[in-house]
C-alpha positions in Angstrom: 190.5 -68.7 -112.9 187.1 -70.2 -112.8 185.7 -73.1 -114.8 182.3 -74.7 -114.7 181.9 -78.3 -115.9 178.4 -79.5 -116.8 178.1 -83.1 -115.7 174.5 -83.6 -114.8 173.2 -85.5 -117.9 172.0 -89.1 -118.0 174.2 -90.1 -120.9 171.2 -91.8 -122.7 173.1 -92.3 -125.9 175.7 -94.4 -124.1 173.3 -96.9 -122.6 173.6 -99.5 -121.3 177.0 -98.3 -120.0 175.5 -95.3 -118.2 172.5 -96.9 -116.6 174.3 -97.3 -113.3 177.4 -95.2 -114.0 177.6 -91.5 -114.8 179.0 -90.6 -118.2 181.7 -88.2 -116.8 183.2 -91.3 -115.0 183.4 -93.4 -118.2 187.0 -94.4 -118.5 189.3 -93.2 -121.3 192.4 -95.2 -120.9 193.4 -95.1 -117.3 191.3 -92.1 -116.4 187.6 -91.1 -116.3 186.9 -88.5 -119.0 186.2 -85.9 -116.3 189.5 -86.5 -114.6 191.3 -85.8 -118.0 189.4 -82.5 -118.2 190.3 -81.5 -114.6 194.0 -82.4 -115.2 193.9 -80.2 -118.3 192.2 -77.3 -116.5 194.8 -77.5 -113.7 197.6 -77.4 -116.3 196.1 -74.2 -117.7 195.9 -72.6 -114.3 192.1 -72.9 -113.8 192.2 -73.5 -110.0 188.6 -72.9 -109.2 186.2 -75.5 -110.6 182.5 -76.0 -110.1 180.9 -79.2 -111.2 177.2 -79.2 -111.9 175.9 -82.7 -111.1 172.5 -84.5 -111.4 172.4 -88.1 -112.5 174.3 -90.3 -110.0 175.8 -87.2 -108.5 177.1 -89.0 -105.4 179.5 -91.1 -107.4 181.0 -88.0 -109.1 181.3 -86.1 -105.9 182.8 -89.0 -104.0 185.5 -89.6 -106.7 186.6 -86.0 -107.1 186.1 -84.7 -103.6 187.5 -81.2 -103.1 190.0 -81.5 -105.9 193.1 -81.5 -103.7 194.6 -84.4 -105.6 194.9 -82.2 -108.7 195.8 -79.0 -107.0 192.5 -77.3 -107.6 189.5 -76.4 -105.5 186.3 -78.2 -106.6 182.8 -77.3 -105.5 179.5 -78.7 -106.6 176.0 -77.6 -107.5 173.3 -80.3 -107.9 170.3 -80.1 -110.2 167.2 -81.4 -108.4 165.4 -81.4 -111.8 167.2 -81.4 -115.2 168.1 -77.8 -116.1 169.8 -78.4 -119.4 173.3 -76.9 -120.2 172.7 -73.2 -119.5 170.0 -73.5 -116.8 172.4 -75.2 -114.4 174.6 -72.0 -114.4 171.9 -70.2 -112.4 172.7 -72.5 -109.4 176.2 -71.0 -108.9 176.5 -68.6 -106.0 179.5 -66.6 -107.2 180.9 -65.8 -110.7 184.1 -64.3 -111.8 183.8 -61.6 -114.4 184.5 -64.1 -117.2 184.6 -67.8 -116.7 185.0 -71.0 -118.7 182.0 -73.4 -119.2 182.3 -76.9 -120.8 180.6 -80.2 -121.1 182.0 -83.0 -118.9 182.3 -85.5 -121.8 184.7 -83.7 -124.2 188.0 -85.1 -125.2 190.0 -82.2 -126.7 193.5 -80.6 -126.9 192.2 -77.0 -126.9 194.2 -74.5 -124.8 191.6 -73.2 -122.3 193.7 -70.3 -121.2 194.2 -69.0 -124.7 190.5 -69.4 -125.3 189.7 -67.2 -122.3 192.3 -64.6 -123.4 190.8 -64.6 -126.9 187.3 -64.0 -125.4 188.6 -61.0 -123.5 190.2 -59.5 -126.6 186.9 -59.7 -128.6 184.7 -57.6 -126.3 182.0 -60.3 -126.5 179.5 -61.5 -123.9 180.1 -65.1 -124.9 182.6 -67.1 -126.9 181.9 -70.5 -128.5 184.7 -72.8 -129.5 183.8 -74.5 -132.8 185.3 -77.2 -135.0 184.8 -78.3 -138.6 182.7 -81.3 -139.3 181.5 -83.0 -142.6 178.2 -84.8 -142.9 177.7 -87.2 -145.8 174.3 -88.2 -147.0 174.3 -91.8 -148.2 171.4 -91.2 -150.6 170.7 -89.3 -153.7 169.2 -85.9 -152.6 166.5 -84.5 -154.9 165.3 -80.9 -155.0 161.6 -80.7 -155.9 159.6 -77.6 -156.8 156.1 -76.7 -155.7 154.6 -78.4 -158.8 156.4 -81.7 -158.1 159.1 -81.4 -160.8 162.7 -82.1 -160.1 165.0 -79.1 -159.8 168.2 -80.8 -158.8 169.6 -84.3 -158.1 172.8 -84.7 -156.1 174.2 -88.2 -155.5 175.5 -88.8 -151.9 176.4 -85.1 -151.2 178.6 -83.9 -148.4 177.8 -80.9 -146.3 180.3 -78.9 -144.3 179.5 -77.3 -140.9 181.1 -75.5 -138.0 179.8 -77.2 -134.8 180.0 -76.3 -131.2 182.7 -78.1 -129.2 180.8 -77.8 -125.9 183.5 -75.4 -124.7 182.6 -71.7 -124.0 183.6 -68.6 -122.2 180.9 -66.4 -120.7 180.7 -63.0 -119.1 178.8 -63.2 -115.8 176.3 -60.8 -117.3 175.0 -63.8 -119.3 173.5 -65.2 -116.1 170.9 -62.4 -116.2 169.4 -64.0 -119.3 168.6 -67.2 -117.4 165.5 -67.4 -115.1 165.8 -69.3 -111.8 164.8 -72.9 -112.2 164.6 -72.6 -116.0 165.6 -75.6 -118.1 167.6 -73.7 -120.8 170.1 -75.0 -123.4 173.2 -73.2 -124.3 172.1 -72.6 -127.9 169.0 -70.8 -126.6 171.1 -68.7 -124.2 173.2 -67.5 -127.1 170.2 -66.7 -129.2 168.8 -64.6 -126.4 172.1 -62.7 -126.2 172.1 -62.2 -129.9 168.4 -61.0 -129.9 169.4 -58.5 -127.2 172.2 -57.1 -129.4 175.0 -58.7 -127.5 178.1 -60.1 -129.3 178.7 -63.9 -129.4 182.1 -64.7 -130.8 182.8 -68.0 -132.5 186.4 -69.3 -132.4 187.2 -71.8 -135.2 189.5 -74.2 -133.5 191.9 -76.5 -135.3 192.5 -78.6 -132.1 191.5 -82.3 -131.7 188.0 -82.7 -130.4 185.6 -85.6 -129.8 182.3 -85.8 -127.9 182.1 -89.2 -126.3 178.3 -89.1 -126.1 177.8 -91.9 -128.7 179.1 -95.5 -128.5 181.1 -95.2 -131.7 182.8 -92.0 -130.6 183.5 -93.4 -127.2 185.3 -96.4 -128.7 187.2 -94.1 -131.0 188.2 -92.0 -128.1 189.6 -95.1 -126.3 191.8 -95.9 -129.3 193.1 -92.4 -130.0 193.8 -91.6 -126.3 196.1 -94.6 -126.1 197.9 -93.6 -129.3 198.3 -89.9 -128.4 198.1 -89.8 -124.6 200.8 -87.1 -124.3 198.6 -84.7 -126.4 195.8 -84.9 -123.8 197.7 -85.2 -120.5 201.1 -83.6 -120.1 203.6 -84.7 -117.5 
């Protein structure tokens, strides 16, 4: 089974840590976050992995090599200019009929194999793994009409959302919606699919998930990985 890991970003939200160090090599416990992901993929029988690199690509490629240490085959494509999350997929030379795509900075317990099987059962061009998040506004939010009069006043409201986990399954047909050399984000790819009448399925996951892209979340990931290491790496 094929998995593509997007690891070309500069990690600007984690500066100064990532000025001379690629975000996918940021350590969580004893392992770089990208190694945790590769170990998980190997556990779920994804034996063919392509890593899309860009910023400080040589460090990533030197560390992971051909993947032999983890019992997988790793290949690389390198972005000469930033192509965003979906644009990098156009660099691949060969695609399985359906393949996993994920960001290289995600700490999660999701079962990648089950996600792929779910995608196949839904007859969708793409599947997005989502998780629940609450966002609290620390101010009083006022609704005002066109004449300037107050319509509502809610003190410190909370809003509830389903957010992308940065883990997807795509049909290889999705690649046709990306132009060569185009810098395209994954949300824009899904909107193009939707506009063309294609199905994009959203899987509401109850699994643990944390994007380590911000300093606060990175520090939280450190703490929780040490407490629940067996949930993330088995054996």
